[in-house]
C-alpha positions as CSV (number, residue, x, y, z in Angstrom):
1,M,29.0,24.2,22.1
2,T,25.4,24.5,21.0
3,K,22.7,25.5,23.5
4,K,19.1,25.7,22.4
5,I,16.3,26.5,24.8
6,N,13.0,27.7,23.3
7,L,10.4,29.2,25.7
8,N,8.0,30.3,22.9
9,F,6.6,27.4,21.0
10,N,5.1,29.7,18.4
11,Y,8.5,29.7,16.7
12,K,11.4,27.4,16.1
13,V,15.0,28.4,16.7
14,G,16.5,29.6,13.4
15,Q,13.0,30.4,11.9
16,H,12.9,33.4,9.5
17,I,10.7,36.1,11.3
18,D,11.6,39.4,9.6
19,S,14.0,41.1,7.2
20,L,15.4,44.5,6.3
21,N,16.9,45.1,2.8
22,N,16.8,41.4,2.1
23,V,18.8,40.5,5.3
24,V,16.9,38.0,7.3
25,V,16.1,38.2,11.1
26,Y,16.0,34.8,12.7
27,Y,14.3,33.7,15.9
28,N,16.7,32.6,18.7
29,G,14.5,31.2,21.4
30,G,16.4,32.5,24.5
31,V,18.9,35.3,25.0
32,D,21.6,32.9,25.9
33,N,21.0,30.4,23.1
34,S,24.0,29.6,20.8
35,S,23.8,27.7,17.5
36,G,27.4,27.8,16.3
37,R,29.4,30.5,14.6
38,N,28.4,32.1,11.3
39,T,31.3,33.1,9.1
40,S,31.3,34.6,5.6
41,P,32.7,32.9,2.5
42,D,35.9,34.9,3.0
43,N,36.1,33.7,6.7
44,Y,35.0,37.0,8.3
45,N,33.5,36.3,11.7
46,I,29.9,37.3,11.6
47,G,29.0,36.0,15.0
48,I,27.1,33.3,17.0
49,K,24.1,32.4,14.9
50,Y,20.8,34.1,15.8
51,Q,22.3,36.5,18.4
52,C,21.7,40.2,18.0
53,V,25.4,40.9,17.2
54,E,25.3,38.3,14.4
55,F,22.3,40.0,12.7
56,V,23.8,43.5,12.8
57,K,27.2,42.3,11.6
58,R,25.6,40.2,8.8
59,Y,23.4,43.2,7.8
60,Y,26.5,45.5,7.6
61,Y,28.5,42.9,5.7
62,E,25.7,42.0,3.2
63,H,23.9,45.3,2.8
64,L,26.6,47.9,3.4
65,N,29.7,45.9,2.4
66,H,31.3,46.7,5.8
67,K,33.6,44.5,7.9
68,M,34.4,45.5,11.4
69,P,38.1,45.5,12.2
70,D,37.4,43.9,15.7
71,A,35.1,41.0,14.7
72,Y,34.5,39.9,18.3
73,G,32.7,41.3,21.4
74,H,29.4,41.4,23.1
75,A,26.7,43.9,22.0
76,K,27.6,46.4,24.8
77,D,31.2,46.4,23.6
78,F,30.3,48.0,20.3
79,Y,30.0,51.3,22.1
80,D,33.3,52.9,23.4
81,K,32.4,55.2,26.4
82,D,35.8,57.0,26.1
83,L,35.0,58.5,22.7
84,S,33.6,61.9,22.1
85,D,30.4,62.5,20.2
86,G,31.1,62.1,16.4
87,A,34.5,60.4,16.8
88,L,35.6,57.3,14.9
89,N,35.2,54.1,16.7
90,T,38.2,52.3,15.3
91,K,37.2,48.8,16.6
92,R,34.1,49.0,14.4
93,N,35.3,51.5,11.8
94,L,32.1,53.4,12.3
95,V,31.4,57.0,13.6
96,Q,30.0,56.9,17.1
97,Y,27.3,59.2,18.5
98,K,26.3,59.4,22.1
99,N,22.6,59.4,23.2
100,G,22.3,63.1,23.4
101,S,24.1,64.0,20.1
102,K,24.0,66.9,17.7
103,S,23.6,64.3,15.0
104,K,20.1,62.9,14.5
105,P,19.9,59.1,14.2
106,K,19.5,57.7,10.6
107,P,18.3,54.5,9.1
108,D,21.0,51.8,9.1
109,D,22.6,53.2,12.2
110,L,23.3,50.7,15.0
111,V,21.9,51.4,18.4
112,I,23.7,50.0,21.4
113,F,22.1,49.1,24.7
114,S,24.0,48.5,28.0
115,G,23.7,45.3,29.9
116,S,20.9,44.6,32.3
117,T,20.1,42.2,35.1
118,F,18.6,39.7,32.7
119,N,21.1,40.3,29.9
120,K,24.7,41.2,30.9
121,Y,25.9,41.3,27.3
122,G,23.8,44.3,26.3
123,H,21.9,44.5,23.0
124,V,22.4,45.9,19.5
125,A,19.9,46.6,16.8
126,I,19.5,48.5,13.5
127,I,17.5,51.6,12.9
128,S,15.0,50.7,10.2
129,S,13.2,54.1,10.0
130,V,13.3,57.6,11.6
131,D,10.5,60.0,12.1
132,D,10.3,63.4,13.8
133,D,9.5,61.9,17.2
134,E,10.5,58.3,17.1
135,I,12.7,55.6,15.5
136,E,11.9,52.1,14.6
137,I,14.5,49.4,15.2
138,I,14.8,45.9,13.8
139,Q,16.5,43.3,16.0
140,Q,17.4,39.7,16.4
141,N,17.2,37.9,19.7
142,P,15.1,40.5,21.8
143,G,14.1,37.5,24.1
144,P,11.7,34.6,23.5
145,F,8.6,36.9,23.5
146,G,10.2,40.1,22.2
147,K,9.3,41.5,18.8
148,S,11.7,41.9,15.9
149,R,10.5,45.6,15.5
150,D,10.2,48.1,18.2
151,K,9.8,51.9,18.4
152,I,11.7,54.3,20.6
153,K,10.7,57.9,21.3
154,L,13.1,60.5,19.8
155,K,13.5,64.0,21.3
156,N,15.4,67.1,20.4
157,I,16.3,69.0,23.6
158,D,18.4,72.1,23.2
159,G,19.7,70.9,19.9
160,L,20.7,67.4,21.1
161,W,19.0,64.2,19.8
162,T,18.0,61.8,22.5
163,L,16.4,58.4,22.3
164,D,14.1,57.8,25.3
165,N,15.6,54.6,26.7
166,D,17.7,54.5,29.9
167,R,19.8,51.6,28.6
168,L,20.5,53.1,25.2
169,L,24.2,54.3,25.0
170,G,24.3,55.7,21.5
171,W,24.5,54.9,17.8
172,L,27.1,54.0,15.3
173,R,27.1,54.9,11.6
174,K,28.9,54.0,8.4
175,E,29.8,57.3,6.8
């Protein structure tokens, strides 16, 4: 089933709006839009077109040559709350760090956000750059008026790296 609602007439659903390492970010119109499933030539499930999950999985597949063992799930499901900091998340085959980790976030890490009143599925994005006091993320489907790039303050408190966003659960890394 395809559902396309566009509240921002400056863009068309499926329009190329940004890219990172030659992996394109597409505009999705509304958080709940769906435009069919994207699969790779070898039938790996990349996700529902133009959703945030589809972008990060496509980025990891195309740029990092990484397939996640569990190819399904909403954005918030990427983070396993039962794992300790620095443990292997076997569903994603990535090392998981909690928000408040000894490990500083790095470019290409995934950042996972919990659900909210307006988006029960959560959100996932990729870290595009890291500075001493902030990170930049690149994202697909941040909402009809959201930006593909955003910055989040980064703090080191007592040796623990924390991203200043109440919904940010942690980050995942290919090691």
